[in-house]
KOLTORVO-607671 format. One record per residue (C-alpha): x, y, z. Coordinates in Angstrom, 3 decimals, padded with zeros to 6 digits, always signed. Example, Ala and Ser with C-alpha at 12.3 -4.5 7.8 and 13.67 -1.06 7.14 Angstrom:
2
      east     north        up
  +012.300  -004.500  +007.800
  +013.670  -001.060  +007.140
END
This chain:
491
      east     north        up
  +000.000  +000.000  +000.000
  +002.590  +002.598  +001.087
  +004.873  +001.750  -001.850
  +002.453  +003.424  -004.233
  +002.724  +006.887  -002.636
  +004.777  +009.428  -004.564
  +007.963  +010.364  -002.682
  +008.082  +013.806  -001.081
  +011.315  +014.651  -002.871
  +009.744  +013.840  -006.252
  +006.537  +015.862  -005.922
  +005.529  +017.133  -002.485
  +002.107  +018.308  -003.615
  +001.282  +014.979  -005.245
  +002.582  +013.131  -002.169
  +000.235  +015.144  +000.032
  -002.821  +014.629  -002.169
  -002.214  +010.876  -002.475
  -001.602  +010.484  +001.244
  -004.844  +012.208  +002.230
  -006.823  +009.844  -000.006
  -004.900  +006.598  +000.587
  -004.768  +007.026  +004.358
  -008.577  +007.263  +004.290
  -008.718  +010.814  +005.610
  -010.807  +012.560  +002.961
  -011.754  +012.615  -000.708
  -013.178  +015.031  -003.236
  -016.961  +015.137  -003.416
  -019.471  +015.563  -006.209
  -019.616  +019.263  -005.314
  -016.731  +021.208  -006.820
  -014.288  +022.408  -004.184
  -015.949  +020.513  -001.323
  -014.635  +017.408  +000.406
  -015.950  +014.319  +002.146
  -014.122  +013.815  +005.439
  -013.994  +010.045  +005.933
  -014.438  +008.379  +009.357
  -010.709  +008.027  +010.083
  -010.045  +011.654  +009.148
  -013.056  +012.828  +011.114
  -011.889  +010.833  +014.160
  -008.689  +012.913  +014.178
  -010.726  +016.124  +013.841
  -012.959  +014.982  +016.726
  -009.899  +014.579  +018.962
  -008.785  +018.078  +017.975
  -012.265  +019.404  +018.733
  -012.406  +017.682  +022.107
  -009.087  +019.094  +023.302
  -009.742  +022.607  +022.007
  -013.273  +022.592  +023.417
  -011.898  +021.606  +026.809
  -009.328  +024.410  +026.640
  -011.970  +026.969  +025.628
  -014.243  +025.987  +028.515
  -011.342  +026.102  +030.969
  -010.890  +029.761  +029.971
  -014.556  +030.558  +030.635
  -016.082  +030.212  +027.172
  -019.449  +028.669  +026.308
  -020.656  +027.149  +023.051
  -023.608  +028.529  +021.087
  -024.882  +028.324  +017.510
  -025.856  +031.033  +015.035
  -027.583  +030.844  +011.618
  -025.848  +029.621  +008.473
  -027.500  +032.391  +006.441
  -026.690  +036.083  +006.877
  -028.771  +038.894  +005.308
  -026.753  +040.737  +002.687
  -027.471  +044.095  +004.361
  -025.497  +043.002  +007.442
  -022.293  +042.887  +005.431
  -022.676  +046.435  +004.176
  -022.541  +047.774  +007.736
  -018.802  +047.166  +008.185
  -017.026  +048.397  +005.048
  -013.612  +046.746  +005.426
  -015.270  +043.456  +006.412
  -017.393  +043.277  +003.264
  -014.400  +044.257  +001.114
  -012.425  +041.386  +002.606
  -015.022  +038.719  +001.862
  -017.017  +040.025  -001.128
  -015.215  +037.889  -003.714
  -015.663  +034.665  -001.735
  -019.358  +034.819  -000.837
  -021.961  +032.279  -001.915
  -025.356  +033.991  -002.266
  -028.854  +032.503  -001.902
  -031.300  +034.344  -004.152
  -034.347  +032.000  -004.334
  -036.169  +029.721  -001.923
  -038.009  +027.264  -004.183
  -037.538  +024.887  -007.137
  -040.143  +023.740  -009.626
  -040.510  +021.091  -012.329
  -039.732  +022.350  -015.821
  -042.207  +022.408  -018.700
  -040.876  +019.062  -019.963
  -041.981  +017.473  -016.703
  -038.496  +016.084  -016.040
  -036.010  +018.860  -015.332
  -035.822  +020.881  -012.127
  -035.359  +024.630  -012.304
  -035.349  +027.630  -009.997
  -038.815  +029.105  -009.588
  -038.490  +032.747  -010.771
  -041.489  +033.693  -008.610
  -039.659  +032.563  -005.470
  -037.019  +035.279  -005.354
  -035.995  +036.402  -001.865
  -036.749  +040.005  -000.919
  -033.175  +040.196  +000.402
  -030.406  +037.863  -000.676
  -028.802  +035.696  +002.002
  -025.057  +035.099  +002.265
  -023.899  +031.601  +003.248
  -021.647  +032.501  +006.177
  -017.968  +032.973  +005.336
  -017.562  +034.020  +009.003
  -020.149  +035.080  +011.578
  -019.136  +038.489  +012.970
  -022.040  +040.328  +011.363
  -024.916  +038.109  +012.483
  -023.398  +037.613  +015.916
  -023.000  +041.344  +016.522
  -026.558  +041.938  +015.362
  -027.557  +039.383  +018.022
  -025.310  +040.866  +020.729
  -027.161  +044.181  +020.363
  -030.178  +042.415  +021.907
  -028.151  +040.752  +024.650
  -026.160  +043.731  +025.930
  -027.577  +046.660  +027.886
  -025.220  +047.331  +030.781
  -021.755  +046.469  +032.061
  -023.407  +043.646  +034.036
  -024.014  +041.795  +030.728
  -020.291  +041.753  +029.968
  -018.106  +039.994  +029.119
  -019.782  +037.644  +026.646
  -017.478  +034.706  +025.943
  -019.005  +032.582  +023.184
  -017.609  +029.980  +020.796
  -019.315  +028.311  +017.846
  -018.423  +025.000  +016.131
  -019.694  +025.298  +012.582
  -019.110  +025.038  +008.848
  -018.395  +028.049  +006.656
  -018.269  +028.670  +002.918
  -015.648  +030.709  +001.064
  -015.877  +030.286  -002.688
  -012.299  +029.251  -003.428
  -011.337  +028.745  -007.072
  -008.276  +026.565  -006.475
  -008.858  +023.971  -003.780
  -006.869  +021.266  -001.963
  -008.193  +018.768  +000.561
  -008.109  +020.243  +004.085
  -005.825  +023.152  +003.099
  -008.277  +025.154  +001.023
  -011.850  +024.048  +000.324
  -015.017  +025.943  -000.535
  -016.678  +024.569  +002.600
  -014.707  +023.743  +005.731
  -015.265  +023.060  +009.419
  -013.985  +025.330  +012.145
  -014.633  +027.003  +015.454
  -015.069  +030.741  +015.785
  -014.954  +032.528  +019.097
  -016.718  +035.892  +019.441
  -016.367  +037.886  +022.642
  -017.631  +041.226  +023.901
  -015.921  +043.326  +026.605
  -016.350  +046.539  +028.559
  -012.792  +047.786  +028.007
  -010.092  +047.765  +025.387
  -007.665  +046.196  +027.847
  -009.976  +043.237  +028.475
  -010.481  +042.642  +024.762
  -006.752  +042.773  +023.971
  -006.043  +040.394  +026.859
  -008.697  +038.016  +025.490
  -007.203  +038.043  +021.977
  -003.726  +037.381  +023.381
  -005.015  +034.643  +025.692
  -006.642  +032.758  +022.815
  -003.493  +033.023  +020.718
  -001.654  +031.340  +023.592
  -004.330  +028.640  +023.796
  -003.822  +027.893  +020.085
  -000.036  +027.798  +020.483
  -000.375  +025.478  +023.480
  -002.627  +023.137  +021.482
  -000.370  +023.156  +018.414
  +002.760  +022.384  +020.393
  +001.465  +019.975  +023.057
  -001.127  +018.040  +021.070
  -000.184  +018.451  +017.411
  +003.571  +018.400  +018.226
  +004.032  +021.387  +015.902
  +006.285  +024.295  +016.948
  +004.767  +027.649  +016.037
  +005.851  +031.273  +015.866
  +003.501  +033.688  +017.620
  +003.193  +037.060  +015.993
  +001.162  +039.924  +014.559
  -000.025  +040.224  +010.987
  +000.907  +043.326  +009.021
  -001.849  +045.824  +008.261
  -002.050  +044.380  +004.748
  -002.589  +040.823  +006.054
  -005.005  +041.573  +008.906
  -008.447  +040.023  +009.125
  -011.043  +042.208  +007.415
  -012.422  +044.549  +010.089
  -009.720  +043.884  +012.702
  -007.576  +046.448  +014.495
  -004.939  +043.794  +015.225
  -004.583  +040.184  +014.069
  -002.444  +037.793  +016.101
  -001.376  +034.526  +014.490
  +000.558  +031.300  +014.936
  +002.685  +030.293  +011.953
  +004.015  +026.784  +011.361
  +006.602  +025.483  +008.882
  +005.901  +022.471  +006.692
  +008.491  +019.950  +005.470
  +008.647  +021.532  +002.010
  +009.790  +024.844  +003.466
  +006.430  +026.585  +003.102
  +004.629  +028.276  +005.986
  +001.081  +027.588  +007.076
  -001.082  +029.908  +009.160
  -002.357  +027.575  +011.862
  -004.637  +029.918  +013.799
  -005.609  +033.562  +014.222
  -006.995  +035.732  +017.002
  -008.336  +039.204  +016.245
  -008.741  +042.327  +018.340
  -011.682  +043.991  +016.589
  -011.705  +047.221  +018.597
  -015.164  +048.827  +018.504
  -015.606  +048.452  +014.736
  -018.412  +045.890  +014.845
  -020.028  +047.426  +017.907
  -020.280  +050.759  +016.071
  -021.468  +049.108  +012.862
  -024.281  +047.297  +014.703
  -024.872  +049.929  +017.389
  -023.954  +047.686  +020.323
  -023.688  +049.931  +023.397
  -023.713  +049.360  +027.119
  -024.265  +051.534  +030.157
  -020.999  +051.741  +032.108
  -020.685  +051.742  +035.901
  -020.466  +055.531  +035.652
  -023.820  +055.600  +033.826
  -022.343  +056.501  +030.420
  -023.316  +054.932  +027.098
  -020.237  +053.287  +025.540
  -019.529  +050.991  +022.607
  -018.498  +047.427  +023.358
  -014.984  +046.108  +022.608
  -014.708  +042.892  +020.598
  -012.558  +039.923  +019.606
  -012.909  +036.938  +017.312
  -010.632  +033.909  +016.899
  -010.639  +030.628  +015.019
  -008.934  +027.488  +013.767
  -010.222  +025.135  +011.085
  -009.805  +021.740  +009.418
  -006.730  +023.347  +007.833
  -005.023  +022.037  +010.996
  -005.442  +018.568  +009.498
  -003.262  +019.647  +006.591
  -000.674  +021.043  +009.015
  -000.617  +017.782  +010.964
  -000.092  +015.718  +007.815
  +002.605  +017.913  +006.293
  +004.616  +018.434  +009.473
  +005.153  +014.812  +010.509
  +004.354  +012.349  +007.724
  +006.917  +010.506  +005.590
  +007.217  +008.540  +002.362
  +005.571  +005.515  +004.004
  +002.437  +007.426  +004.912
  +000.843  +009.305  +007.766
  +002.648  +009.868  +011.074
  +000.353  +010.882  +013.931
  +001.307  +012.274  +017.346
  -000.147  +009.940  +020.011
  -002.149  +012.769  +021.627
  -004.335  +013.038  +018.505
  -004.190  +009.501  +017.089
  -007.627  +007.810  +016.982
  -005.820  +004.478  +017.455
  -002.713  +004.798  +019.596
  -001.851  +001.101  +019.592
  -002.803  -001.576  +017.051
  -002.327  -005.241  +017.888
  -001.857  -007.676  +015.004
  -002.084  -011.429  +015.738
  +000.059  -013.824  +013.697
  -001.518  -017.271  +013.527
  -002.117  -020.310  +011.325
  -005.370  -021.583  +012.774
  -008.345  -020.637  +014.947
  -006.846  -022.310  +017.996
  -003.751  -020.137  +017.859
  -005.877  -017.029  +017.293
  -008.012  -017.815  +020.323
  -004.921  -018.262  +022.510
  -003.557  -014.926  +021.293
  -006.919  -013.235  +021.867
  -006.960  -014.379  +025.523
  -003.442  -013.048  +026.111
  -004.168  -009.757  +024.341
  -007.289  -009.172  +026.442
  -005.143  -009.062  +029.583
  -003.135  -006.277  +028.000
  -006.036  -004.307  +026.542
  -007.940  -004.383  +029.845
  -005.026  -002.420  +031.284
  -004.987  -000.105  +028.264
  -008.618  +000.766  +028.968
  -007.822  +001.776  +032.534
  -005.028  +004.046  +031.270
  -007.249  +005.507  +028.499
  -004.904  +004.214  +025.799
  -006.912  +003.753  +022.609
  -006.275  +000.489  +020.787
  -007.477  -001.862  +018.075
  -007.088  -005.644  +018.010
  -007.157  -006.489  +014.317
  -008.220  -010.117  +014.208
  -009.542  -010.038  +010.630
  -008.795  -013.440  +009.079
  -009.259  -012.290  +005.484
  -006.011  -010.259  +005.442
  -002.405  -011.297  +006.026
  -000.334  -009.703  +008.813
  +002.001  -008.032  +006.299
  -000.946  -006.289  +004.643
  -002.136  -005.076  +008.028
  +001.350  -003.803  +008.915
  +001.359  -001.705  +005.753
  -002.169  -000.429  +006.383
  -001.439  +000.845  +009.885
  +001.915  +002.266  +008.830
  +000.099  +004.199  +006.098
  -002.507  +005.393  +008.613
  +000.151  +006.593  +011.047
  -000.776  +004.516  +014.113
  +001.969  +005.384  +016.654
  +002.611  +001.867  +018.024
  +002.078  -001.560  +016.504
  +002.194  -004.738  +018.574
  +002.598  -008.125  +016.887
  +002.157  -011.432  +018.681
  +002.331  -015.018  +017.429
  +002.557  -018.536  +018.919
  +006.310  -018.208  +019.604
  +005.725  -014.916  +021.384
  +003.161  -016.633  +023.601
  +005.708  -019.316  +024.472
  +008.378  -016.732  +025.231
  +006.030  -014.301  +026.996
  +006.922  -011.448  +024.625
  +005.420  -008.970  +022.134
  +007.081  -007.299  +019.158
  +006.735  -003.516  +019.458
  +007.134  -001.291  +016.385
  +007.073  +002.506  +016.603
  +005.805  +004.533  +013.645
  +007.972  +007.627  +014.076
  +011.344  +005.836  +013.751
  +010.176  +002.579  +012.097
  +012.206  +000.630  +014.680
  +011.196  -002.600  +016.453
  +011.890  -004.174  +019.834
  +010.861  -007.371  +021.596
  +009.381  -006.623  +025.022
  +008.373  -008.981  +027.837
  +004.641  -008.985  +028.450
  +005.097  -008.305  +032.196
  +006.381  -004.795  +031.529
  +004.587  -004.199  +028.233
  +001.806  -001.870  +029.373
  +004.143  +000.488  +031.222
  +006.547  +000.339  +028.264
  +003.782  +001.286  +025.817
  +002.566  +004.099  +028.068
  +006.068  +005.581  +028.269
  +006.698  +005.014  +024.573
  +003.585  +007.006  +023.599
  +004.921  +009.953  +025.613
  +008.363  +009.505  +024.039
  +006.943  +009.483  +020.499
  +004.937  +012.655  +021.209
  +008.059  +014.443  +022.435
  +010.217  +013.057  +019.624
  +007.865  +014.309  +016.909
  +007.915  +017.795  +018.411
  +011.713  +017.799  +018.709
  +012.111  +016.647  +015.103
  +009.753  +019.365  +013.817
  +011.414  +021.976  +016.031
  +014.867  +021.057  +014.743
  +013.680  +021.316  +011.149
  +012.215  +024.753  +011.806
  +015.353  +025.938  +013.611
  +017.430  +024.883  +010.599
  +015.063  +026.729  +008.269
  +014.942  +030.178  +009.865
  +017.553  +032.177  +007.982
  +018.608  +035.771  +008.526
  +019.095  +037.577  +005.214
  +020.432  +041.097  +004.702
  +020.187  +041.727  +000.959
  +017.566  +041.065  -001.680
  +019.955  +038.847  -003.650
  +020.442  +036.733  -000.522
  +016.679  +036.778  +000.076
  +015.946  +035.358  -003.395
  +018.758  +032.793  -003.246
  +017.718  +031.368  +000.140
  +014.065  +031.332  -000.868
  +014.825  +029.277  -003.990
  +017.451  +026.915  -002.597
  +016.413  +026.404  +001.031
  +012.985  +027.876  +001.685
  +011.635  +028.193  +005.196
  +011.294  +031.413  +007.182
  +013.440  +034.326  +006.049
  +014.156  +036.797  +008.836
  +014.647  +040.144  +007.110
  +014.342  +043.861  +007.731
  +011.286  +045.576  +006.197
  +010.607  +049.304  +005.964
  +007.011  +048.962  +007.195
  +005.261  +050.042  +003.989
  +002.493  +048.211  +002.144
  +004.179  +049.090  -001.157
  +007.381  +047.234  -000.240
  +005.435  +044.282  +001.160
  +003.434  +043.929  -002.056
  +006.491  +044.407  -004.285
  +008.349  +041.585  -002.527
  +005.288  +039.367  -002.908
  +005.061  +040.233  -006.600
  +008.749  +039.470  -007.192
  +009.087  +036.317  -005.083
  +005.611  +035.052  -004.067
  +006.803  +035.332  -000.468
  +004.663  +037.182  +002.067
  +005.252  +038.538  +005.548
  +003.954  +035.685  +007.680
  +004.174  +037.678  +010.890
  +005.966  +040.227  +012.987
  +007.177  +037.946  +015.817
  +005.846  +038.936  +019.232
  +009.252  +038.346  +020.800
  +011.313  +040.115  +018.118
  +014.144  +042.376  +019.143
  +013.789  +046.017  +018.215
  +016.877  +046.815  +016.174
  +017.811  +049.427  +013.618
  +018.429  +048.062  +010.142
  +017.873  +048.568  +006.435
  +014.941  +047.132  +004.468
  +015.980  +044.094  +002.457
  +014.424  +045.541  -000.719
  +014.499  +049.350  -000.508
  +017.366  +049.998  +001.900
  +015.103  +052.355  +003.863
  +015.258  +052.363  +007.690
  +013.705  +049.402  +009.530
  +012.880  +048.941  +013.204
  +013.225  +045.158  +013.250
  +013.086  +041.893  +011.387
  +009.923  +040.153  +010.205
  +009.417  +036.611  +008.930
  +008.856  +036.110  +005.212
  +007.961  +032.791  +003.554
  +006.048  +031.270  +000.711
  +002.890  +029.863  +002.218
  -000.165  +027.692  +001.818
END
């Protein structure tokens, strides 16, 4: 199975597309630009959801749900917001179909035109802030800390499974606050939650930073982001958190009476991550043999494959395995005992290697005699023979070791692919030969940012939060610069 995957070095894009399909994560649907997330892929997304949802609730947030359809007039209330999304919106204009004159075809009923067109949500700020106007009267109603798990539609022309699809799944947090300080603290807190999740569950090191004015979310005063680096040297925006100021509150007339009895506009944030994280997970860790999953997000952490010639041997193995899996259950280690008799062990080994299961146990009649199991780890493709008496503790420790090892490997790759450049010739050379993040001085102008993008297809991924303020010269114009920013080609 894994032999048929294109090698990363040959064609990284083709490798990615084949892996998503062959590892049973997702496939293209009958609707252009939309995907079917298959059960194994959705199981990974569910684990992501569960951990993020827990983290959101630990920081005081509650889940709610808002309509899929947004009246067109709502978008016109916040000018920069509508400009940012206008080209990606799907619009509902009619509410009924009818049978054609030939009695066979179905057509849109021209008499069923909506009085006002509805936008299929590309994001929910507008309808949520229209709702918050009804919820907020005084400072006692604040803060509102709400998150929504939903699907959104952005009419992408060029799509790739998980990375960019017309419809995708995500969560979007929308909060309302009495002061600017509270709102900024909220936006920063959620950025840290995302970074924590990426590093401790996805095993992906990320750079925390600000977006430039040119790259900010439409309608935001400040956009914070986490940026990750994929194995092909391209960056991927893994999550964003936006300080929206009072823009949406003013657009939708959301005011509150302060403790001093004054009428003031509410301060806002929004923040979100999507199924794009699935693409990040795949591209950060996987290899030419298939998917590699960090144990903290693997639907199956341990697979057990019996090796037998007859039913009697299988039954003996099953009894021994049950003693082990009973202990796995107590430790909340997810497992699968693959006792299918229609497939050979070698085929199963390939299947679970392709699907990225962190640990594979194999046990046959000789292992039963010797009181041992063969343990194979997916991250290094190495094997060991372990005595059954210490197997459960060994597996528990090995899962933690694999999680840490995947993070270290990704961190080392990123460290080797952050390059300081001081001239445009050096910038172009490193971009073409090495890729990764290019740390370079920038003069702070939109014109320079766009010119570099035009010449190289590299964009400013972020202004790192922890960057050192230092005088320098812009890598393109030679004009004064206050510090380095990170450039990269990106997904």
